[in-house]
C-alpha positions as a LaTeX table, in Angstrom:
\begin{tabular}{lrrr}
\hline
Residue & $x$ (\AA) & $y$ (\AA) & $z$ (\AA) \\
\hline
Met1 & 0.09 & $-0.29$ & 0.02 \\
Ala2 & 1.24 & 3.67 & $-0.67$ \\
Phe3 & 2.20 & 5.56 & 2.05 \\
Trp4 & $-0.41$ & 8.23 & 1.11 \\
Gln5 & $-3.30$ & 5.92 & 0.97 \\
Asp6 & $-3.09$ & 5.65 & 5.04 \\
Asn7 & $-4.18$ & 9.46 & 5.03 \\
Ser8 & $-7.35$ & 10.88 & 4.51 \\
Gly9 & $-8.24$ & 13.30 & 1.88 \\
Phe10 & $-11.03$ & 15.87 & 0.87 \\
Ala11 & $-13.43$ & 14.44 & $-1.15$ \\
Leu12 & $-13.84$ & 15.37 & $-4.63$ \\
Gln13 & $-17.04$ & 16.10 & $-7.18$ \\
Ala14 & $-16.29$ & 15.22 & $-10.62$ \\
Asp15 & $-18.06$ & 18.51 & $-11.62$ \\
Ser16 & $-15.79$ & 20.16 & $-9.40$ \\
Cys17 & $-13.01$ & 19.55 & $-11.47$ \\
Lys18 & $-11.98$ & 21.52 & $-14.61$ \\
Val19 & $-9.19$ & 20.40 & $-16.89$ \\
Leu20 & $-7.97$ & 23.48 & $-19.29$ \\
Thr21 & $-5.60$ & 22.62 & $-22.39$ \\
Asp22 & $-4.17$ & 26.23 & $-23.42$ \\
Ala23 & $-2.73$ & 29.30 & $-22.26$ \\
Lys24 & $-5.27$ & 31.69 & $-23.43$ \\
His25 & $-7.93$ & 30.03 & $-21.81$ \\
Tyr26 & $-6.07$ & 29.80 & $-18.71$ \\
His27 & $-5.42$ & 33.73 & $-18.97$ \\
Ser28 & $-9.04$ & 34.37 & $-19.36$ \\
Glu29 & $-10.33$ & 32.01 & $-16.45$ \\
Leu30 & $-7.95$ & 33.66 & $-14.00$ \\
Leu31 & $-9.13$ & 37.24 & $-14.89$ \\
Ser32 & $-12.68$ & 35.93 & $-14.69$ \\
Leu33 & $-12.41$ & 34.63 & $-11.22$ \\
Ile34 & $-10.76$ & 37.55 & $-9.85$ \\
Ser35 & $-13.28$ & 39.91 & $-11.14$ \\
Lys36 & $-15.71$ & 37.61 & $-9.41$ \\
Ala37 & $-14.01$ & 37.14 & $-6.24$ \\
Lys38 & $-15.66$ & 37.79 & $-2.94$ \\
Gln39 & $-13.45$ & 36.75 & $-0.05$ \\
Arg40 & $-10.15$ & 36.01 & $-0.72$ \\
Ile41 & $-7.41$ & 36.02 & $-3.41$ \\
Tyr42 & $-4.06$ & 34.20 & $-2.73$ \\
Ile43 & $-1.50$ & 34.09 & $-5.54$ \\
Ala44 & 1.94 & 31.89 & $-4.90$ \\
Ala45 & 4.09 & 32.02 & $-8.03$ \\
Leu46 & 8.14 & 32.28 & $-8.50$ \\
Tyr47 & 7.56 & 35.64 & $-10.49$ \\
Leu48 & 4.39 & 38.05 & $-11.38$ \\
Gln49 & 6.39 & 39.85 & $-14.13$ \\
Asp50 & 6.49 & 43.68 & $-14.96$ \\
Asp51 & 4.83 & 43.02 & $-18.77$ \\
Thr52 & 1.69 & 43.17 & $-20.34$ \\
Ala53 & 0.23 & 40.46 & $-19.04$ \\
Gly54 & 1.63 & 40.85 & $-15.67$ \\
Gln55 & 0.63 & 44.23 & $-15.46$ \\
Gly56 & $-2.97$ & 43.20 & $-16.53$ \\
Val57 & $-3.15$ & 40.54 & $-13.72$ \\
Leu58 & $-1.79$ & 42.74 & $-10.91$ \\
Ala59 & $-4.24$ & 45.83 & $-12.17$ \\
Ala60 & $-7.19$ & 43.50 & $-11.91$ \\
Leu61 & $-6.09$ & 42.31 & $-8.43$ \\
His62 & $-6.09$ & 46.44 & $-7.42$ \\
Asn63 & $-9.18$ & 47.04 & $-8.87$ \\
Ala64 & $-10.76$ & 44.42 & $-7.48$ \\
Ser65 & $-9.44$ & 45.18 & $-4.23$ \\
Leu66 & $-10.60$ & 48.63 & $-4.78$ \\
Gln67 & $-14.26$ & 47.72 & $-5.49$ \\
Asn68 & $-14.53$ & 45.24 & $-2.51$ \\
Pro69 & $-12.19$ & 46.61 & 0.48 \\
Glu70 & $-12.99$ & 43.27 & 2.29 \\
Leu71 & $-11.62$ & 41.23 & $-0.32$ \\
Glu72 & $-8.02$ & 39.88 & 0.87 \\
Ile73 & $-5.68$ & 39.81 & $-1.63$ \\
Lys74 & $-2.14$ & 38.27 & $-1.20$ \\
Ile75 & 0.43 & 37.52 & $-3.62$ \\
Leu76 & 3.57 & 35.65 & $-2.80$ \\
Val77 & 6.54 & 35.23 & $-5.01$ \\
Asp78 & 10.47 & 34.63 & $-4.68$ \\
Phe79 & 12.38 & 37.18 & $-2.84$ \\
His80 & 15.12 & 37.22 & $-5.05$ \\
Arg81 & 13.71 & 36.49 & $-8.47$ \\
Ala82 & 11.39 & 39.87 & $-7.88$ \\
Gln83 & 14.40 & 41.95 & $-7.62$ \\
Arg84 & 16.39 & 41.23 & $-10.88$ \\
Gly85 & 15.53 & 41.63 & $-14.49$ \\
Leu86 & 15.49 & 38.18 & $-16.99$ \\
Ile87 & 18.43 & 36.52 & $-17.26$ \\
Gly88 & 20.50 & 37.53 & $-20.23$ \\
Glu89 & 18.83 & 41.04 & $-20.23$ \\
Ala90 & 20.34 & 44.37 & $-19.06$ \\
Lys91 & 20.33 & 45.21 & $-15.45$ \\
Ser92 & 17.06 & 46.50 & $-13.99$ \\
Glu93 & 15.22 & 46.94 & $-10.58$ \\
Gly94 & 13.24 & 44.14 & $-11.49$ \\
Asn95 & 9.35 & 43.12 & $-10.73$ \\
Ala96 & 9.44 & 44.95 & $-7.39$ \\
Arg97 & 9.47 & 48.12 & $-9.02$ \\
Leu98 & 6.04 & 47.63 & $-10.61$ \\
Tyr99 & 4.80 & 46.25 & $-7.51$ \\
Cys100 & 5.45 & 49.43 & $-5.66$ \\
Asp101 & 4.31 & 51.50 & $-8.67$ \\
Tyr102 & 1.22 & 50.01 & $-8.41$ \\
Leu103 & 0.37 & 49.88 & $-4.95$ \\
Glu104 & 1.04 & 53.99 & $-5.08$ \\
Lys105 & $-1.08$ & 54.52 & $-8.38$ \\
Phe106 & $-4.15$ & 52.38 & $-6.71$ \\
Asn107 & $-3.53$ & 52.84 & $-3.06$ \\
Ser108 & $-5.74$ & 49.46 & $-2.76$ \\
Asn109 & $-5.27$ & 46.31 & $-0.12$ \\
Val110 & $-3.36$ & 44.30 & $-2.40$ \\
Glu111 & $-0.25$ & 42.86 & $-0.26$ \\
Val112 & 2.92 & 41.37 & $-2.41$ \\
Tyr113 & 5.76 & 39.42 & $-0.19$ \\
Gly114 & 8.64 & 37.90 & $-1.28$ \\
Val115 & 9.90 & 34.65 & 0.10 \\
Pro116 & 13.49 & 34.41 & 0.17 \\
Val117 & 14.33 & 30.18 & 0.15 \\
Lys118 & 18.01 & 30.58 & 0.36 \\
Ala119 & 20.99 & 33.24 & 0.27 \\
Lys120 & 21.08 & 33.08 & $-3.13$ \\
Glu121 & 18.68 & 32.53 & $-6.06$ \\
Leu122 & 21.09 & 29.88 & $-7.69$ \\
Phe123 & 20.61 & 27.46 & $-4.60$ \\
Gly124 & 16.71 & 27.16 & $-4.28$ \\
Val125 & 13.41 & 29.34 & $-4.86$ \\
Leu126 & 9.73 & 29.69 & $-4.10$ \\
His127 & 8.26 & 27.00 & $-6.61$ \\
Leu128 & 5.15 & 27.02 & $-5.05$ \\
Lys129 & 2.15 & 26.92 & $-7.16$ \\
Gly130 & $-1.73$ & 27.42 & $-6.82$ \\
Phe131 & $-4.07$ & 30.48 & $-6.82$ \\
Val132 & $-6.79$ & 30.54 & $-3.99$ \\
Ile133 & $-9.89$ & 32.36 & $-5.45$ \\
Asp134 & $-12.51$ & 32.00 & $-3.10$ \\
Asp135 & $-12.92$ & 28.34 & $-3.02$ \\
Thr136 & $-11.19$ & 27.24 & $-6.09$ \\
Val137 & $-7.97$ & 26.05 & $-6.66$ \\
Leu138 & $-6.90$ & 27.03 & $-10.09$ \\
Tyr139 & $-3.43$ & 24.97 & $-10.17$ \\
Ser140 & $-0.65$ & 25.37 & $-13.02$ \\
Gly141 & 2.85 & 25.06 & $-13.04$ \\
Ala142 & 2.60 & 28.53 & $-14.98$ \\
Ser143 & 3.85 & 31.92 & $-13.65$ \\
Ile144 & 2.62 & 34.97 & $-14.62$ \\
Asn145 & 4.16 & 36.96 & $-17.46$ \\
Asp146 & 3.23 & 37.53 & $-21.33$ \\
Val147 & 4.10 & 33.86 & $-22.77$ \\
Tyr148 & 2.80 & 31.89 & $-19.93$ \\
Leu149 & $-0.45$ & 33.40 & $-20.52$ \\
His150 & $-0.41$ & 33.67 & $-24.30$ \\
Gln151 & $-0.87$ & 37.40 & $-24.02$ \\
Glu152 & 0.98 & 38.00 & $-27.60$ \\
Asp153 & 2.38 & 35.45 & $-30.36$ \\
Arg154 & 4.01 & 33.08 & $-28.45$ \\
Tyr155 & 2.94 & 31.01 & $-25.67$ \\
Arg156 & 4.50 & 28.55 & $-22.99$ \\
Leu157 & 2.24 & 25.42 & $-22.55$ \\
Asp158 & 1.57 & 24.04 & $-18.93$ \\
Arg159 & $-0.81$ & 22.34 & $-17.11$ \\
Tyr160 & $-4.18$ & 23.90 & $-15.81$ \\
Phe161 & $-6.29$ & 22.57 & $-13.38$ \\
Leu162 & $-9.39$ & 24.35 & $-11.49$ \\
Ile163 & $-10.76$ & 22.29 & $-8.71$ \\
Glu164 & $-14.00$ & 23.75 & $-6.26$ \\
Asn165 & $-13.39$ & 22.69 & $-2.87$ \\
Glu166 & $-13.29$ & 24.87 & 0.06 \\
Met167 & $-10.85$ & 22.53 & 2.25 \\
Leu168 & $-8.46$ & 22.38 & $-0.48$ \\
Ala169 & $-8.46$ & 25.85 & $-0.57$ \\
Asn170 & $-8.36$ & 26.52 & 3.31 \\
Ser171 & $-5.50$ & 24.19 & 3.54 \\
Phe172 & $-3.62$ & 26.34 & 0.54 \\
Thr173 & $-4.34$ & 29.49 & 2.49 \\
Asp174 & $-3.72$ & 28.55 & 6.10 \\
Phe175 & $-0.27$ & 27.27 & 4.59 \\
Ile176 & 0.63 & 30.78 & 3.44 \\
Glu177 & $-0.57$ & 32.73 & 6.35 \\
Lys178 & 0.84 & 30.07 & 9.02 \\
His179 & 4.55 & 29.48 & 7.43 \\
Leu180 & 4.86 & 32.23 & 5.43 \\
Ile181 & 2.92 & 35.68 & 5.63 \\
Ser182 & 3.60 & 35.34 & 9.50 \\
Ser183 & 7.57 & 34.91 & 9.55 \\
Glu184 & 9.63 & 37.99 & 9.68 \\
Ala185 & 11.74 & 36.36 & 6.85 \\
Val186 & 8.91 & 37.00 & 4.63 \\
Pro187 & 8.71 & 41.18 & 3.92 \\
Arg188 & 6.57 & 43.32 & 1.67 \\
Ile189 & 8.22 & 44.06 & $-1.45$ \\
Asp190 & 5.47 & 46.59 & $-2.68$ \\
Thr191 & 6.49 & 49.38 & $-0.56$ \\
Arg192 & 10.05 & 51.24 & $-0.44$ \\
Pro193 & 12.12 & 50.92 & 0.34 \\
Leu194 & 12.67 & 47.52 & 0.12 \\
Thr195 & 13.99 & 45.27 & 2.90 \\
Pro196 & 17.54 & 44.43 & 1.95 \\
Phe197 & 18.47 & 40.47 & 2.57 \\
Ser198 & 20.67 & 41.13 & 5.30 \\
Asp199 & 18.10 & 42.21 & 7.32 \\
Ile200 & 16.12 & 39.22 & 7.31 \\
Lys201 & 18.98 & 36.76 & 7.07 \\
Leu202 & 18.80 & 35.05 & 10.57 \\
Ala203 & 14.76 & 35.10 & 10.43 \\
Gln204 & 15.13 & 33.15 & 6.67 \\
Lys205 & 17.29 & 30.49 & 8.11 \\
Lys206 & 14.66 & 29.96 & 10.71 \\
Leu207 & 12.30 & 29.60 & 8.11 \\
Met208 & 13.56 & 27.21 & 6.16 \\
Arg209 & 13.99 & 25.14 & 9.18 \\
Ser210 & 10.40 & 25.39 & 10.26 \\
Leu211 & 9.49 & 24.66 & 6.31 \\
Lys212 & 11.39 & 21.32 & 6.42 \\
Arg213 & 8.73 & 20.22 & 9.24 \\
Ala214 & 5.62 & 21.75 & 7.76 \\
Asn215 & 2.84 & 20.46 & 6.11 \\
Tyr216 & $-0.62$ & 21.21 & 4.38 \\
Asp217 & $-3.21$ & 21.08 & 7.05 \\
Met218 & $-5.39$ & 17.99 & 6.32 \\
Ser219 & $-6.96$ & 17.35 & 9.66 \\
Lys220 & $-10.70$ & 18.32 & 8.10 \\
Ala221 & $-10.00$ & 15.79 & 5.71 \\
Thr222 & $-12.61$ & 12.75 & 5.58 \\
Glu223 & $-11.70$ & 9.17 & 4.92 \\
Ser224 & $-10.82$ & 8.49 & 1.27 \\
Thr225 & $-12.99$ & 8.39 & $-0.95$ \\
Asp226 & $-13.14$ & 6.95 & $-4.47$ \\
Leu227 & $-12.49$ & 10.77 & $-5.87$ \\
Asn228 & $-10.51$ & 12.45 & $-3.70$ \\
Val229 & $-7.89$ & 15.26 & $-3.47$ \\
Arg230 & $-4.74$ & 16.37 & $-1.14$ \\
Ala231 & $-1.94$ & 18.42 & $-1.13$ \\
Phe232 & 1.93 & 18.01 & $-0.63$ \\
Leu233 & 4.86 & 19.86 & 0.58 \\
Gly234 & 8.48 & 19.15 & $-1.00$ \\
Phe235 & 11.28 & 21.03 & 0.95 \\
Gly236 & 14.55 & 19.58 & 1.55 \\
Arg237 & 15.86 & 15.49 & 1.16 \\
Arg238 & 15.30 & 13.54 & 4.23 \\
Thr239 & 11.59 & 14.92 & 4.84 \\
Asn240 & 10.37 & 16.02 & 1.65 \\
Lys241 & 6.87 & 14.25 & 1.64 \\
Leu242 & 6.51 & 15.40 & $-2.39$ \\
Asn243 & 9.28 & 13.62 & $-3.05$ \\
Arg244 & 8.10 & 10.56 & $-1.61$ \\
Leu245 & 5.08 & 10.67 & $-3.11$ \\
Ile246 & 6.62 & 10.90 & $-6.50$ \\
Lys247 & 9.05 & 7.87 & $-5.90$ \\
Thr248 & 6.09 & 5.97 & $-4.46$ \\
Leu249 & 4.06 & 6.52 & $-7.44$ \\
Phe250 & 7.02 & 5.33 & $-9.62$ \\
Asp251 & 7.73 & 2.42 & $-7.36$ \\
Thr252 & 3.83 & 1.37 & $-6.96$ \\
Thr253 & 2.58 & 1.66 & $-10.84$ \\
Glu254 & 1.25 & $-1.51$ & $-11.85$ \\
Gln255 & 0.49 & $-1.17$ & $-15.62$ \\
Glu256 & 1.25 & 2.49 & $-17.05$ \\
Leu257 & 3.18 & 5.49 & $-15.72$ \\
Ile258 & 2.68 & 8.95 & $-17.74$ \\
Leu259 & 5.29 & 11.38 & $-17.07$ \\
Tyr260 & 5.32 & 15.37 & $-18.01$ \\
Thr261 & 8.85 & 17.29 & $-17.23$ \\
Pro262 & 9.76 & 20.39 & $-19.82$ \\
Tyr263 & 14.04 & 19.53 & $-18.50$ \\
Phe264 & 15.19 & 15.81 & $-19.16$ \\
Asn265 & 17.39 & 15.34 & $-15.87$ \\
Phe266 & 16.09 & 12.82 & $-13.78$ \\
Pro267 & 17.42 & 12.48 & $-9.70$ \\
Ala268 & 18.78 & 9.17 & $-9.42$ \\
Pro269 & 16.24 & 7.64 & $-7.00$ \\
Leu270 & 13.80 & 8.02 & $-10.10$ \\
Leu271 & 16.26 & 6.97 & $-12.87$ \\
Arg272 & 16.51 & 3.78 & $-10.68$ \\
Ser273 & 12.97 & 3.27 & $-10.30$ \\
Leu274 & 12.51 & 4.21 & $-14.16$ \\
Arg275 & 14.64 & 1.61 & $-15.00$ \\
Arg276 & 13.36 & $-1.24$ & $-12.76$ \\
Leu277 & 9.61 & $-0.52$ & $-13.67$ \\
Leu278 & 10.81 & $-1.10$ & $-17.43$ \\
Lys279 & 12.45 & $-4.62$ & $-16.22$ \\
Gln280 & 9.18 & $-5.74$ & $-14.69$ \\
Gly281 & 7.59 & $-4.91$ & $-18.09$ \\
Lys282 & 5.59 & $-1.94$ & $-17.22$ \\
Ser283 & 4.96 & 1.00 & $-19.71$ \\
Ile284 & 6.50 & 4.18 & $-19.28$ \\
Thr285 & 5.60 & 7.55 & $-21.38$ \\
Ile286 & 7.44 & 10.56 & $-21.17$ \\
Val287 & 6.53 & 13.89 & $-22.66$ \\
Val288 & 9.68 & 16.33 & $-22.81$ \\
Gly289 & 9.98 & 19.46 & $-24.41$ \\
Asp290 & 11.88 & 19.55 & $-27.45$ \\
Lys291 & 15.24 & 21.60 & $-26.64$ \\
Thr292 & 13.97 & 24.84 & $-28.94$ \\
Ala293 & 10.92 & 24.62 & $-26.60$ \\
Asn294 & 13.25 & 25.02 & $-23.78$ \\
Asp295 & 12.62 & 28.67 & $-22.27$ \\
Phe296 & 17.05 & 28.72 & $-22.03$ \\
Tyr297 & 16.90 & 28.08 & $-25.80$ \\
Ile298 & 18.39 & 30.85 & $-27.77$ \\
Ala299 & 18.39 & 30.70 & $-31.69$ \\
Pro300 & 21.30 & 30.53 & $-33.52$ \\
Asp301 & 20.70 & 33.70 & $-35.21$ \\
Lys302 & 20.24 & 35.62 & $-31.64$ \\
Pro303 & 23.24 & 36.98 & $-29.84$ \\
Phe304 & 24.44 & 34.04 & $-27.22$ \\
Ser305 & 25.26 & 33.64 & $-23.84$ \\
Arg306 & 26.16 & 30.96 & $-21.53$ \\
Ile307 & 22.96 & 30.00 & $-20.59$ \\
Gly308 & 21.92 & 29.06 & $-23.81$ \\
Ala309 & 24.20 & 25.93 & $-23.53$ \\
Leu310 & 21.38 & 24.22 & $-21.02$ \\
Pro311 & 18.73 & 23.07 & $-23.36$ \\
Tyr312 & 21.91 & 21.29 & $-25.58$ \\
Leu313 & 22.94 & 20.00 & $-22.37$ \\
Tyr314 & 19.34 & 18.12 & $-21.22$ \\
Glu315 & 19.29 & 16.70 & $-24.96$ \\
Arg316 & 22.67 & 15.06 & $-23.99$ \\
Ile317 & 21.16 & 13.69 & $-21.11$ \\
Leu318 & 18.17 & 12.39 & $-23.04$ \\
His319 & 20.49 & 11.37 & $-25.92$ \\
Lys320 & 22.36 & 8.84 & $-23.29$ \\
Phe321 & 18.96 & 7.42 & $-21.83$ \\
Leu322 & 17.69 & 6.81 & $-24.95$ \\
Lys323 & 20.67 & 4.68 & $-26.00$ \\
Ser324 & 20.99 & 2.98 & $-22.82$ \\
Gln325 & 17.10 & 1.94 & $-22.98$ \\
Lys326 & 16.92 & 1.20 & $-26.77$ \\
Arg327 & 15.83 & $-2.17$ & $-26.35$ \\
Tyr328 & 12.50 & $-0.99$ & $-24.15$ \\
Ile329 & 11.87 & 1.42 & $-26.93$ \\
Glu330 & 12.02 & $-1.35$ & $-29.03$ \\
Gln331 & 9.59 & $-3.66$ & $-27.21$ \\
Gly332 & 7.13 & $-0.91$ & $-27.26$ \\
Leu333 & 7.44 & $-0.28$ & $-23.78$ \\
Leu334 & 9.34 & 2.95 & $-23.58$ \\
Asn335 & 7.27 & 5.81 & $-25.22$ \\
Val336 & 9.26 & 9.17 & $-25.45$ \\
Tyr337 & 8.09 & 11.88 & $-27.31$ \\
Leu338 & 9.31 & 15.39 & $-27.95$ \\
Trp339 & 7.01 & 18.40 & $-27.90$ \\
Lys340 & 7.61 & 21.34 & $-30.50$ \\
Asp341 & 5.28 & 24.02 & $-31.65$ \\
Gly342 & 6.75 & 26.55 & $-33.55$ \\
Asp343 & 8.89 & 28.88 & $-31.25$ \\
Asn344 & 6.59 & 28.48 & $-28.31$ \\
Ser345 & 8.09 & 26.44 & $-25.05$ \\
Phe346 & 7.14 & 23.75 & $-23.03$ \\
His347 & 6.50 & 24.02 & $-19.11$ \\
Leu348 & 4.51 & 20.67 & $-18.26$ \\
Lys349 & 4.97 & 18.87 & $-15.26$ \\
Gly350 & 3.19 & 15.83 & $-13.74$ \\
Ile351 & 2.50 & 12.21 & $-13.31$ \\
Asn352 & $-0.27$ & 10.22 & $-14.46$ \\
Gln353 & $-0.30$ & 6.76 & $-12.91$ \\
Asp354 & $-2.51$ & 3.82 & $-14.28$ \\
Asn355 & $-5.57$ & 6.34 & $-15.45$ \\
Gln356 & $-6.26$ & 6.67 & $-11.20$ \\
Val357 & $-3.96$ & 8.69 & $-9.73$ \\
His358 & $-2.89$ & 12.04 & $-10.93$ \\
Leu359 & $-0.25$ & 14.30 & $-9.47$ \\
Met360 & $-0.27$ & 18.06 & $-10.74$ \\
Thr361 & 3.04 & 20.10 & $-9.39$ \\
Gly362 & 5.35 & 22.62 & $-10.28$ \\
His363 & 8.18 & 19.80 & $-9.36$ \\
Asn364 & 10.38 & 19.47 & $-12.82$ \\
Leu365 & 10.94 & 15.88 & $-11.73$ \\
Asn366 & 15.00 & 17.21 & $-11.72$ \\
Pro367 & 17.62 & 17.34 & $-8.92$ \\
Arg368 & 17.19 & 20.79 & $-8.70$ \\
Ala369 & 13.50 & 20.42 & $-7.30$ \\
Trp370 & 14.38 & 17.27 & $-5.41$ \\
Gly371 & 16.43 & 18.90 & $-3.31$ \\
Leu372 & 16.84 & 22.97 & $-3.61$ \\
Asp373 & 13.50 & 24.52 & $-4.34$ \\
Ile374 & 10.03 & 25.07 & $-2.26$ \\
Glu375 & 7.67 & 22.37 & $-4.00$ \\
Asn376 & 4.12 & 21.49 & $-3.85$ \\
Gly377 & 1.46 & 19.11 & $-5.42$ \\
Ile378 & $-2.30$ & 18.33 & $-5.50$ \\
Leu379 & $-2.61$ & 14.71 & $-5.78$ \\
Ile380 & $-6.03$ & 13.62 & $-6.99$ \\
Glu381 & $-7.05$ & 9.82 & $-6.47$ \\
Asp382 & $-9.58$ & 8.55 & $-8.86$ \\
Arg383 & $-10.31$ & 5.04 & $-8.40$ \\
Asn384 & $-13.71$ & 4.82 & $-10.78$ \\
Gln385 & $-11.93$ & 7.05 & $-13.59$ \\
Val386 & $-14.47$ & 9.84 & $-13.77$ \\
Leu387 & $-11.95$ & 11.90 & $-14.75$ \\
Lys388 & $-10.46$ & 9.89 & $-17.38$ \\
Pro389 & $-12.05$ & 11.86 & $-20.17$ \\
Phe390 & $-10.69$ & 15.17 & $-19.08$ \\
Ile391 & $-7.12$ & 13.78 & $-18.64$ \\
Asp392 & $-7.24$ & 11.77 & $-21.85$ \\
Asp393 & $-8.15$ & 15.30 & $-23.89$ \\
Glu394 & $-5.35$ & 17.00 & $-22.01$ \\
Lys395 & $-3.08$ & 14.30 & $-23.16$ \\
Asn396 & $-4.19$ & 14.09 & $-26.74$ \\
Ala397 & $-3.87$ & 17.79 & $-27.17$ \\
Ile398 & $-0.15$ & 17.61 & $-25.60$ \\
Leu399 & 0.58 & 14.87 & $-27.91$ \\
Ser400 & $-0.56$ & 16.60 & $-30.78$ \\
His401 & 2.26 & 18.74 & $-31.53$ \\
Cys402 & 5.14 & 15.72 & $-30.29$ \\
Arg403 & 7.01 & 13.63 & $-32.32$ \\
Lys404 & 7.49 & 9.78 & $-31.13$ \\
Leu405 & 11.21 & 8.89 & $-30.67$ \\
Ser406 & 12.56 & 5.46 & $-32.21$ \\
Gly407 & 15.80 & 5.89 & $-30.47$ \\
Pro408 & 18.82 & 7.86 & $-30.07$ \\
Asp409 & 19.53 & 8.66 & $-33.88$ \\
Asp410 & 16.40 & 10.99 & $-33.64$ \\
Ile411 & 17.85 & 13.80 & $-31.66$ \\
Glu412 & 21.08 & 15.65 & $-32.69$ \\
Thr413 & 24.63 & 14.84 & $-31.45$ \\
Leu414 & 27.26 & 17.07 & $-29.93$ \\
Gln415 & 28.51 & 17.71 & $-33.94$ \\
Asp416 & 25.57 & 18.75 & $-34.84$ \\
Tyr417 & 25.17 & 21.89 & $-32.16$ \\
Pro418 & 26.39 & 25.40 & $-33.02$ \\
Ala419 & 30.35 & 26.23 & $-32.22$ \\
Pro420 & 29.74 & 27.93 & $-29.02$ \\
Val421 & 27.42 & 25.27 & $-27.45$ \\
Gln422 & 30.18 & 22.81 & $-28.61$ \\
Lys423 & 33.16 & 24.68 & $-26.82$ \\
Ile424 & 31.18 & 25.03 & $-23.44$ \\
Leu425 & 29.74 & 21.40 & $-23.26$ \\
Gly426 & 33.21 & 20.23 & $-24.32$ \\
Gln427 & 35.05 & 22.34 & $-21.78$ \\
Ala428 & 32.61 & 21.11 & $-19.19$ \\
Lys429 & 33.00 & 17.57 & $-19.68$ \\
Arg430 & 37.08 & 17.84 & $-20.04$ \\
Val431 & 37.28 & 19.52 & $-16.34$ \\
Lys432 & 34.57 & 17.24 & $-15.06$ \\
Val433 & 32.18 & 19.82 & $-13.85$ \\
Asp434 & 29.30 & 18.80 & $-16.22$ \\
Phe435 & 27.99 & 16.14 & $-13.37$ \\
Ile436 & 27.99 & 19.13 & $-10.84$ \\
Ile437 & 25.98 & 21.30 & $-12.99$ \\
Lys438 & 23.10 & 18.76 & $-13.72$ \\
Lys439 & 22.51 & 18.79 & $-9.96$ \\
Phe440 & 21.41 & 22.58 & $-10.24$ \\
Ile441 & 19.35 & 22.42 & $-13.71$ \\
\hline
\end{tabular}
């Protein structure tokens, strides 16, 4: 018996769960929910960007507050990420400037907080997902900016679930209030002057210790039903319940495991589990973004920076995996799909097990998520498969932009890469730091 099956869950009605399949629909649904909110809006995301879509969402939140001053509106983003520009772009004040300017402009009750996971962003970020709007949880791996919300021509595809469940919504908001907003380490970042990290350094260390013991409150859950939902927190290595859940989902698969991940770089424990499942004759489907659909990809006709080598490094890891598992591809047990749709990007994460258990998460199934970032996830157990039509519709929409790989020869080799990429990857391998890099991506 899987460890999570010993716990109770929140009973879920089939008509209370909605699955969206495109970013534009997600964008419109988010704005609609904000406009109709009566009691509370809690948003947790890596960032809310200072661009057209981000400004539009933030303005909608401020306007909702002005129309209903009793409405609680709290936004949590990563402390460090909010105070820098985009990677590869000119230095700037970051998104915090937008938050401060809009609070001064609207003078509403919207509050924006910054959560510092580590002293440096490289070593861990706030990767909690989930927006609570009244009693609806809008869960996606997407942050808030033009590309995630398909504001203009390009989009970054994610997964989008709307779950109407008061107890699940309460567990999300209670966690944010009890473990984050109440901490001295989580300051407002929409008021000037901004709090420097040095002022919260000691409180930040205390917060991180407490989060390794924290959980979502499931005390009001009932005995497990045929359709139920529960929330999991993941932080740290030894006590990480989300990691344990993911590992258990792998190890307890009876027939089929479907995995979505934008970055192909499984942690060692998951890689071992995958190999064991294949040896046992279980079916594994992995859907991963093509290197050109990676959010770090830089087109050959654009100025190159070192961060642009990452998508190629992921592809080298995938190539090695395909080569080592080629016999299972030929047997039809291992099915690997590459997603590509023009110059759009791919950001899906999650697990479907045996058509009965579904994990929606921001967890990238990579070493960084496994040990550095603060992650969460929503697990839906659907014993009678009443949600299967919606899950299948989502899968079919995703696969419509995929090509199935027949083996390692279906992807490029190092010799096919642009010269700057060949140079960087070659240097990394020669000085033997590539294995260190893989632990941070």
